[in-house]
C-alpha positions in Angstrom: -42.5 192.9 68.3 -41.1 192.8 64.8 -44.7 193.2 63.4 -45.2 196.3 65.6 -41.9 197.8 64.5 -42.8 197.2 60.8 -46.2 198.8 61.3 -44.6 201.9 62.8 -42.0 202.2 59.9 -44.8 201.7 57.4 -46.9 204.5 59.0 -43.9 206.9 59.1 -43.3 206.2 55.4 -47.0 206.7 54.5 -47.1 210.0 56.4 -43.9 211.1 54.6 -45.3 210.3 51.2 -48.6 212.0 52.0 -46.9 215.1 53.3 -44.7 215.2 50.3 -47.7 215.0 47.9 -49.5 217.7 49.8 -46.3 219.9 49.7 -46.0 219.4 45.9 -49.5 220.6 45.4 -48.7 223.8 47.3 -45.2 224.4 45.8 -45.8 223.7 42.1 -47.9 226.8 41.3 -45.3 229.0 43.0 -42.5 227.2 41.1 -44.3 227.6 37.7 -44.9 231.3 38.3 -41.4 231.9 39.4 -40.0 230.1 36.4 -42.4 232.0 34.1 -41.5 235.4 35.6 -37.8 234.9 35.3 -38.2 233.5 31.8 -40.2 236.5 30.8 -37.5 238.8 32.3 -34.8 236.9 30.3 -36.8 237.3 27.1 -37.2 241.1 27.7 -33.5 241.6 28.4 -32.6 239.5 25.3 -34.9 241.5 23.1 -33.6 244.9 24.4 -30.0 243.9 24.2 -30.5 242.6 20.6 -32.2 245.9 19.6 -29.5 247.9 21.3 -26.8 245.9 19.5 -28.5 246.6 16.2 -28.7 250.3 16.8 -25.1 250.6 18.1 -23.9 248.9 14.9 -24.8 252.1 13.0 -23.5 254.8 15.4 -20.2 256.1 16.7 -19.5 254.2 19.9 -18.2 257.3 21.7 -21.0 259.6 20.5 -24.0 260.9 22.3 -26.4 258.6 20.5 -24.5 255.6 21.9 -24.9 256.9 25.4 -28.6 257.5 24.8 -29.0 253.9 23.7 -27.2 252.6 26.8 -29.4 254.8 29.1 -32.5 253.4 27.4 -31.3 249.9 28.2 -31.1 250.5 31.9 -34.1 252.8 32.2 -36.9 251.4 34.4 -34.8 248.4 35.6 -33.8 248.9 39.2 -31.8 245.7 39.2 -29.4 247.1 36.5 -26.0 248.5 37.8 -24.9 249.9 34.4 -24.7 249.2 30.7 -21.5 249.4 28.7 -20.0 249.0 25.2 -17.1 246.6 25.1 -14.7 246.9 22.2 -12.8 244.1 20.4 -9.9 244.5 22.8 -12.1 243.9 25.8 -12.1 247.5 27.0 -15.2 249.4 28.4 -15.3 252.3 25.9 -18.6 253.8 27.1 -20.4 253.2 30.4 -23.8 254.6 31.5 -25.4 256.0 33.7 -23.1 258.9 34.4 -22.1 257.8 37.9 -20.2 254.9 36.3 -18.5 256.7 33.5 -15.3 256.7 35.7 -14.9 253.1 34.6 -14.6 253.9 31.0 -11.3 252.6 29.6 -11.1 249.7 32.0 -9.7 246.5 30.5 -12.1 243.7 31.3 -10.7 241.2 28.7 -9.5 238.8 31.4 -13.0 238.3 32.8 -14.1 234.8 31.7 -17.3 235.8 30.0 -15.7 238.7 28.1 -12.9 236.4 26.9 -15.7 234.0 25.7 -17.5 236.8 23.9 -14.4 237.9 22.1 -13.7 234.3 21.1 -17.2 233.0 20.2 -18.9 236.3 19.3 -22.1 235.0 20.8 -24.5 236.3 23.4 -23.5 235.3 27.0 -25.0 235.3 30.5 -22.1 235.1 32.9 -21.9 233.5 36.2 -21.8 235.6 39.3 -18.5 237.6 39.5 -17.0 240.7 41.2 -17.2 243.5 38.7 -14.7 246.3 38.3 -17.4 248.5 39.9 -16.9 246.4 43.1 -20.3 244.7 43.0 -21.2 241.0 42.8 -23.2 240.8 39.6 -24.0 238.8 36.5 -23.4 240.2 33.0 -25.8 239.9 30.1 -23.8 240.7 27.0 -24.7 240.7 23.3 -22.3 240.9 20.3 -22.4 244.0 18.0 -21.8 243.5 14.3 -21.6 246.1 11.5 -23.9 246.0 8.5 -21.2 244.1 6.7 -20.9 241.5 9.4 -17.7 242.8 11.0 -17.5 242.1 14.8 -17.3 245.4 16.6 -17.5 244.3 20.3 -20.5 243.8 22.6 -23.1 245.7 24.6 -23.2 244.7 28.3 -25.9 244.9 31.0 -24.6 244.4 34.6 -27.4 243.1 36.8 -27.8 242.5 40.6 -29.0 239.0 40.3 -30.5 238.8 43.7 -32.6 241.9 43.0 -33.8 240.6 39.6 -34.9 237.2 41.0 -36.1 238.7 44.3 -38.4 241.2 42.6 -40.1 238.2 40.9 -40.1 235.6 43.7 -40.9 237.7 46.8 -44.5 238.6 45.8 -45.2 235.0 44.9 -44.3 233.6 48.4 -45.7 236.5 50.4 -49.0 234.8 51.3 -48.2 231.1 51.0 -46.3 228.7 53.2 -43.4 228.5 50.7 -40.0 230.0 50.3 -37.7 229.8 47.2 -34.0 230.1 46.4 -32.1 230.1 43.2 -28.7 228.6 42.5 -26.2 228.3 39.7 -25.3 224.8 38.5 -22.0 225.1 40.4 -23.8 225.5 43.7 -23.5 229.2 44.2 -26.7 230.7 45.6 -28.0 233.6 43.5 -31.0 234.4 45.6 -32.3 233.3 49.1 -34.8 234.9 51.5 -31.9 234.7 54.0 -29.4 237.3 52.8 -26.7 235.6 54.8 -26.8 232.7 52.3 -26.7 234.8 49.0 -23.3 234.4 47.3 -22.3 231.3 49.3 -21.4 228.0 47.5 -23.3 225.1 48.8 -20.6 222.6 47.8 -17.6 224.5 49.2 -18.7 226.9 51.9 -18.1 225.8 55.5 -21.5 227.2 56.5 -23.1 224.2 54.7 -20.7 221.5 55.7 -22.7 220.1 58.6 -25.7 219.5 56.2 -24.8 216.5 54.1 -28.4 216.0 53.2 -28.6 219.5 51.7 -25.3 219.0 49.8 -26.6 215.7 48.4 -29.9 217.3 47.4 -28.1 220.2 45.7 -25.9 217.8 43.8 -29.0 216.3 42.4 -30.4 219.7 41.6 -27.2 220.6 39.8 -27.4 217.4 37.6 -31.1 217.4 36.8 -33.1 220.3 35.2 -36.2 219.5 37.3 -37.3 217.2 40.1 -38.4 217.0 43.7 -36.8 215.8 47.0 -36.1 216.8 50.6 -33.2 217.9 52.8 -32.5 218.9 56.3 -31.6 222.6 57.1 -32.3 225.4 59.6 -36.0 226.2 59.9 -35.6 229.9 59.1 -32.0 230.4 58.1 -30.0 232.0 60.9 -33.2 233.3 62.6 -34.1 229.8 63.8 -31.3 227.2 64.0 -33.7 224.4 64.7 -32.9 221.9 61.9 -36.0 220.5 60.2 -36.9 218.4 57.1 -37.8 220.5 54.1 -39.7 219.3 51.1 -38.7 220.9 47.8 -39.2 221.0 44.0 -37.1 222.6 41.4 -37.0 223.7 37.8 -34.7 225.5 35.4 -34.6 228.8 33.5 -31.9 229.4 30.9 -30.5 232.0 28.6 -27.6 231.8 26.2 -26.8 228.3 27.5 -26.5 229.4 31.2 -28.9 227.7 33.5 -30.4 228.8 36.9 -32.1 226.3 39.2 -35.2 227.6 41.0 -35.9 225.7 44.2 -39.2 226.1 46.0 -39.7 224.6 49.5 -42.6 224.4 51.9 -41.6 225.6 55.4 -44.6 226.0 57.6 -46.0 222.5 57.8 -45.2 220.6 61.0 -41.7 219.3 60.4 -39.6 216.5 61.6 -37.2 218.2 64.1 -33.6 217.0 63.8 -30.8 217.8 66.1 -29.0 221.1 65.6 -25.6 220.3 64.0 -24.0 223.1 66.0 -25.1 221.6 69.3 -24.2 218.1 68.3 -20.5 219.1 68.2 -20.6 220.1 71.9 
């Protein structure tokens, strides 16, 4: 009896290892392309912000040339909300495009990343926050210095983070049995194919509380820049509340010291069905 039980356990473990290896082979190309795409996007934004900061250092912040520079930053980028010049007091002195000019003069000095810019005078990629425009965004902001090295403020690009990441990831997973999500190190979900999960914090949101396996997995993701593992969660978000085992791998992209974790999971392989946590409470 014991030998039979050990054989069953061994077979289950072998099947799990084999399935995991097969999943990794499918997921890694997607993960590498997603990382490369976001990294390229970060590099492009950094270059354009750096160029804009250099140009702004030589013009009147409130002149038409400054507005032209800001409009050039946002042009062709559907994920950009607006671009702004922040002065040394933390006020938005110029905002473009035109529909957002009504926010000129707003004091944003209490926003964590603006306070950090004014203190460190270094480029910053913020965490997700609610902007004065009333939108959940991230801010790419670059310091502006005069030719003499005097700190003049910063040039800001507000970005819809789910749009930026989604534009890159969605085409990569369209024809493969994989899905991907992106989170901040603190557990806040930046992007997910299920829009109901975007903006939720895996570690604090009641929505995730029944899924201890997912929370544990995400804690590991938060600590390590890359790796692989598995967790239990809904098969297809809120569309299908059957809870299944998901195999996942993750990697990291970073800019200005801020890190985003990209997690790719395989979802269409036959999975181990686990009881629905909602039903288990009844």
